[in-house]
C-alpha positions in Angstrom: -0.2 0.3 -0.4 1.4 3.3 -0.8 2.4 5.4 2.2 0.3 8.9 2.5 2.2 11.9 2.0 2.1 14.7 4.9 0.1 16.7 2.3 -2.3 14.2 1.6 -2.7 14.4 5.2 -3.2 17.4 5.6 -5.4 17.4 2.9 -8.1 15.1 4.1 -7.5 17.2 8.0 -8.6 20.0 5.7 -11.6 18.8 4.4 -12.6 17.1 7.4 -12.6 20.3 9.1 -14.7 21.4 6.1 -17.5 18.8 6.0 -17.4 18.7 9.6 -17.5 22.6 10.3 -17.3 25.0 7.2 -20.6 23.1 5.2 -23.0 22.9 8.2 -22.0 27.0 9.6 -22.8 28.4 6.0 -25.9 25.6 5.8 -27.2 27.0 9.0 -27.0 31.4 7.3 -27.5 31.3 3.5 -30.6 28.1 4.4 -29.0 26.4 1.1 -28.6 22.7 1.2 -25.2 20.9 1.1 -25.3 19.9 -3.1 -25.7 23.9 -3.4 -23.0 24.9 -1.5 -20.5 22.1 -3.2 -22.0 22.0 -6.5 -23.2 25.9 -7.2 -26.7 27.2 -7.3 -25.3 27.7 -10.9 -23.8 24.4 -11.1 -24.1 21.5 -13.9 -26.6 19.6 -12.3 -28.9 21.8 -11.5 -32.1 20.9 -13.5 -32.8 23.4 -15.8 -35.8 25.7 -16.2 -38.5 25.5 -18.9 -39.6 28.8 -19.9 -43.0 28.4 -21.6 -43.6 31.0 -24.3 -46.8 32.3 -24.3 -47.7 31.9 -28.3 -48.8 35.8 -29.4 -51.8 35.8 -30.2 -52.2 37.7 -34.5 -54.6 40.5 -34.1 -56.5 40.7 -36.9 -56.5 43.0 -39.5 -58.8 46.0 -39.5 -61.8 46.0 -42.3 -64.4 48.3 -43.4 -67.8 47.7 -43.1 -69.7 45.3 -44.4 -73.5 45.6 -45.7 -74.9 43.2 -42.7 -73.3 46.0 -40.8 -75.4 48.5 -42.5 -78.1 46.0 -41.8 -78.3 45.7 -38.9 -77.8 49.7 -38.0 -81.4 50.1 -40.4 -82.9 47.8 -38.6 -81.7 49.9 -35.0 -83.2 52.7 -36.5 -86.3 51.8 -38.1 -87.0 49.8 -34.8 -86.1 53.0 -32.5 -88.5 55.1 -34.6 -91.5 52.5 -34.6 -90.6 52.9 -30.5 -91.3 56.0 -30.1 -93.5 57.9 -32.3 -91.7 58.6 -35.9 -90.7 57.7 -39.1 -88.4 56.3 -41.4 -87.7 57.0 -45.0 -85.6 54.1 -46.6 -83.9 54.5 -48.4 -83.2 57.8 -47.7 -81.9 58.6 -51.8 -84.7 61.5 -52.3 -84.2 63.3 -56.0 -84.5 66.2 -56.9 -83.7 68.7 -59.8 -81.5 66.0 -61.5 -79.8 65.4 -58.3 -80.1 62.1 -56.0 -79.8 62.9 -52.3 -76.9 59.9 -50.7 -78.4 59.3 -46.6 -79.6 56.2 -45.9 -82.0 57.1 -44.4 -84.3 60.0 -42.9 -86.3 59.9 -39.7 -88.5 62.0 -39.3 -90.1 63.3 -35.9 -92.2 65.3 -34.0 -89.2 68.3 -34.0 -88.2 67.4 -37.7 -85.7 65.8 -39.7 -82.3 63.7 -39.3 -81.2 63.2 -43.0 -78.3 60.0 -41.7 -75.9 59.3 -44.4 -73.6 56.2 -43.4 -70.2 55.8 -44.1 -68.5 52.6 -43.7 -64.8 52.7 -43.0 -63.0 51.5 -40.4 -59.3 52.1 -38.9 -58.5 54.9 -37.2 -60.4 58.1 -39.2 -59.0 61.4 -38.1 -60.8 64.4 -38.9 -59.0 67.8 -40.4 -61.2 70.9 -39.8 -62.5 72.5 -42.9 -60.3 70.4 -45.1 -62.0 68.9 -48.0 -60.1 65.2 -47.6 -59.4 63.5 -43.9 -57.5 60.8 -43.3 -58.3 56.6 -42.7 -55.3 54.9 -41.5 -56.0 50.9 -41.3 -53.4 47.8 -41.7 -50.3 50.2 -41.7 -51.9 51.7 -44.8 -52.9 55.5 -45.0 -55.6 56.7 -47.5 -57.2 59.8 -47.5 -61.5 59.9 -47.2 -64.4 62.6 -48.7 -64.6 65.2 -45.1 -68.0 63.2 -44.1 -69.0 67.3 -42.8 -69.0 68.3 -46.6 -70.8 65.7 -47.6 -73.5 66.4 -44.9 -73.3 70.3 -46.7 -74.5 68.7 -50.0 -76.7 66.5 -48.5 -78.7 69.4 -46.5 -79.0 71.8 -49.7 -80.5 69.3 -51.5 -83.4 67.7 -49.1 -83.9 71.5 -47.5 -84.7 72.1 -51.0 -86.8 69.6 -52.0 -88.5 69.9 -48.4 -89.3 73.1 -49.8 -90.7 72.7 -52.7 -93.0 70.1 -50.7 -94.0 72.8 -48.7 -92.8 70.7 -45.7 -91.8 72.5 -43.1 -89.8 71.5 -39.6 -86.1 71.6 -38.7 -83.2 69.6 -41.0 -80.1 68.1 -39.4 -78.3 65.7 -41.3 -75.5 63.3 -39.7 -72.8 61.0 -40.6 -72.8 57.5 -39.2 -69.5 55.1 -39.3 -71.7 51.9 -39.4 -68.7 50.2 -38.7 -68.5 48.8 -35.0 -64.6 49.0 -34.5 -64.1 52.1 -36.1 -61.9 54.7 -34.3 -62.5 58.2 -34.3 -59.2 60.2 -33.4 -61.4 63.1 -32.6 -64.9 63.5 -32.8 -66.9 67.0 -34.4 -70.2 68.0 -34.5 -72.1 66.2 -37.0 -70.6 62.8 -37.0 -71.2 60.2 -35.2 -70.3 55.7 -34.7 -73.7 53.8 -34.7 -74.0 53.7 -30.2 -73.3 57.3 -30.0 -76.2 58.0 -32.5 -78.4 55.8 -30.7 -77.8 57.3 -27.6 -78.2 60.8 -29.1 -81.7 60.0 -30.4 -82.7 58.3 -27.4 -81.4 61.6 -25.2 -82.3 63.9 -27.8 -85.6 65.9 -26.4 -85.9 67.8 -28.7 -86.8 65.8 -31.5 -89.8 64.7 -29.8 -91.1 68.0 -28.8 -92.3 70.0 -31.6 -95.5 69.9 -34.3 -94.1 68.8 -37.1 -96.9 66.3 -39.0 -94.6 62.7 -38.6 -96.3 60.4 -41.0 -97.6 63.2 -43.5 -94.0 64.6 -43.8 -92.9 61.0 -44.5 -95.3 59.9 -46.5 -94.2 63.2 -49.3 -90.5 62.2 -49.0 -91.7 59.1 -49.5 -92.7 59.6 -52.8 -89.4 61.8 -53.7 -87.3 58.9 -53.4 -86.8 57.0 -57.3 -87.6 53.5 -56.2 -87.8 51.9 -59.5 -84.6 53.8 -60.9 -82.8 52.3 -57.3 -83.8 49.3 -58.3 -82.3 48.6 -62.0 -79.2 50.3 -60.7 -79.6 47.1 -58.4 -79.8 45.0 -60.6 -76.0 44.8 -62.4 -74.7 44.6 -59.0 -77.0 41.3 -58.2 -76.0 39.8 -61.7 -72.3 39.8 -61.1 -72.9 37.7 -58.0 -74.7 35.3 -59.4 -72.5 32.5 -60.5 -72.9 31.4 -64.2 -75.1 28.7 -64.8 -73.5 26.9 -67.7 
């Protein structure tokens, strides 16, 4: 048997002191186990933690309104009118002096007539006061749209002239309503609404309920100016385009 050298003997003594004295003291101070003290908390034998990455949910691209959005809004408008003693002229595209209004509906109330011009743009809309065009930000793109305020002013002029020609009294107001439920308006000028804010306005607008306007007579008279035959003919080509070929 090989003799133990003095250096080896001293090493054994120091190792014993380390095990019997130093390590218990370090354990009492740090609270670590012997394995952690000898191998380190970041040692080779440490169990590697598994990082669970939460999958990033892809955000759906913004879109403009569909026909269904306008249909739902129109039905809500008709329902509101019937419950509040009002009438709707739908579509509200009355024709006068060779021009046709672009209003989707005309709401006739005791306090006056409200023309509703609908827009289906989505994304974020940035109004520009006095400008002919506003800005639409959608899916990383920047586009321009005609100013709804200016369009409403044009519709007001046409509808007011048509009402005067029929000797229809009553106040007139033309507003723009964005039918896309997810549209964001960076600021909201007067006469511009989202669907929810417009319906809220109607619910709280007491002035519409107070007045002496002949609701039925005014609605019937305005309805005579809607060129239904021409509108039906204009819709036929679009309908044929959507039909599949039957060959």
